C-alpha positions in Angstrom: 99.9 113.1 118.3 99.7 111.9 114.7 103.2 112.4 113.2 103.4 112.2 109.3 106.9 110.6 109.5 108.7 108.2 112.0 112.6 108.6 112.1 114.7 106.1 114.4 118.3 106.8 114.1 119.4 103.5 114.2 117.7 99.9 115.2 120.0 97.7 117.1 117.7 95.6 119.3 114.2 94.9 120.3 113.0 98.3 119.6 112.8 97.0 115.9 109.5 95.5 116.4 108.2 98.8 117.8 109.5 100.5 114.8 107.9 97.9 112.5 104.7 98.3 114.2 104.8 102.0 113.9 105.6 101.8 110.5 102.4 99.7 109.8 100.1 102.0 111.0 99.9 104.5 108.1 103.1 106.6 109.0 104.2 106.7 105.1 107.8 107.7 104.8 109.5 106.2 108.1 113.2 105.7 108.2 115.8 103.9 110.4 119.3 102.4 109.9 120.4 98.9 110.4 124.1 97.7 110.2 124.3 94.8 107.7 126.4 93.4 105.1 123.8 93.3 102.1 120.1 94.3 101.8 119.3 90.6 102.3 121.4 90.5 105.6 119.3 93.5 106.8 116.1 91.8 106.7 117.6 88.8 108.6 119.1 91.4 111.1 115.5 93.1 111.4 113.9 89.8 112.1 116.5 88.9 114.7 116.2 92.1 116.5 112.4 91.7 116.6 112.7 88.3 118.4 114.9 90.0 120.9 112.0 91.6 122.7 109.3 90.2 124.9 106.7 89.9 122.3 106.7 86.2 120.7 105.5 86.1 117.4 106.0 83.2 114.8 108.9 84.1 112.2 106.3 84.1 109.4 104.5 87.0 111.1 107.6 89.0 111.6 108.6 88.6 108.2 105.0 89.6 107.0 105.6 92.8 109.3 109.0 93.5 107.7 107.6 93.0 104.0 104.6 95.3 104.8 106.6 98.0 106.4 109.6 98.4 104.4 109.8 99.5 100.7 113.3 100.3 100.0 116.7 99.4 101.4 119.4 101.8 100.8 122.9 100.0 101.4 125.9 102.0 102.0 129.6 100.4 102.2 132.9 101.7 103.3 135.4 101.2 100.1 138.9 100.3 100.2 139.8 104.0 99.9 138.0 104.8 103.2 135.0 106.6 101.1 131.4 105.4 101.8 129.2 104.8 98.8 125.8 103.6 98.1 126.1 100.0 96.9 122.4 99.1 96.5 119.2 100.6 96.3 116.7 97.4 96.5 112.9 97.3 96.6 110.9 94.8 98.7 108.0 93.4 96.6 106.2 91.4 99.2 106.2 88.1 101.0 105.7 84.8 99.4 105.5 81.6 101.5 108.2 82.3 104.1 110.4 84.4 102.0 110.4 88.2 101.6 110.8 89.0 97.7 113.2 91.9 96.9 114.9 93.3 93.8 118.0 95.3 93.2 117.0 98.5 91.0 120.4 100.3 91.4 123.8 98.6 92.3 127.3 99.9 92.4 129.9 98.1 90.5 133.3 98.6 91.5 135.8 98.9 88.4 139.0 99.5 90.0 141.2 102.1 91.8 142.6 105.3 90.2 146.4 106.2 90.4 145.5 108.2 93.4 143.9 105.1 95.1 140.5 106.4 94.8 137.8 103.8 94.0 136.2 104.0 90.7 133.0 102.4 89.6 129.8 102.9 88.0 126.2 103.0 89.6 123.9 101.3 87.4 120.4 100.6 86.9 119.5 96.8 86.9 116.7 97.7 84.3 113.8 96.8 86.6 111.1 99.4 87.0 110.4 99.8 90.7 106.7 98.7 91.6 106.5 101.9 93.7 106.8 103.9 90.6 103.1 104.7 90.1 102.8 105.7 94.0 105.4 108.4 93.3 103.7 109.5 90.2 100.3 109.6 92.2 102.0 111.8 94.7 103.1 114.2 92.2 106.7 113.2 92.1 108.1 113.0 88.6 110.2 110.1 87.5 113.1 111.2 85.1 112.6 109.4 81.6 115.0 106.6 81.2 116.1 106.6 85.0 116.4 102.9 84.9 118.2 102.6 81.6 121.4 104.5 82.6 124.5 104.2 84.6 126.4 107.0 86.3 130.3 106.8 86.7 131.6 107.9 90.1 
């Protein structure tokens, strides 16, 4: 069996290492969910979950696996009005020394609450052009002009 994609509904324990290993064997476009407070916390949770298993690897090796396997983190959070919003789209850009490097591409900025109690805010670009843009273009996926220069009210 040679799947094109690997999708794991939720990583909660030692299966995180299996997921990372599968993602690092050419299965481009894999997906899983992890419960964490921020994109950076998601990386720490992945590392911790990998350490829960029987495989004993140095922390640096686990971080390199994570940095190699994961390209994007899409963070969702529950707002004060009970709705869920995407709050961050962050890109992993590599591992340097013992630190995984990442950058926010889009962030949600809460601007207040409407008269009806609904959270108001803006999803804005940080102005950083993602490093994976060239891969998308090579795959024939068009990138809208000005995508990283605009913000959207929600």
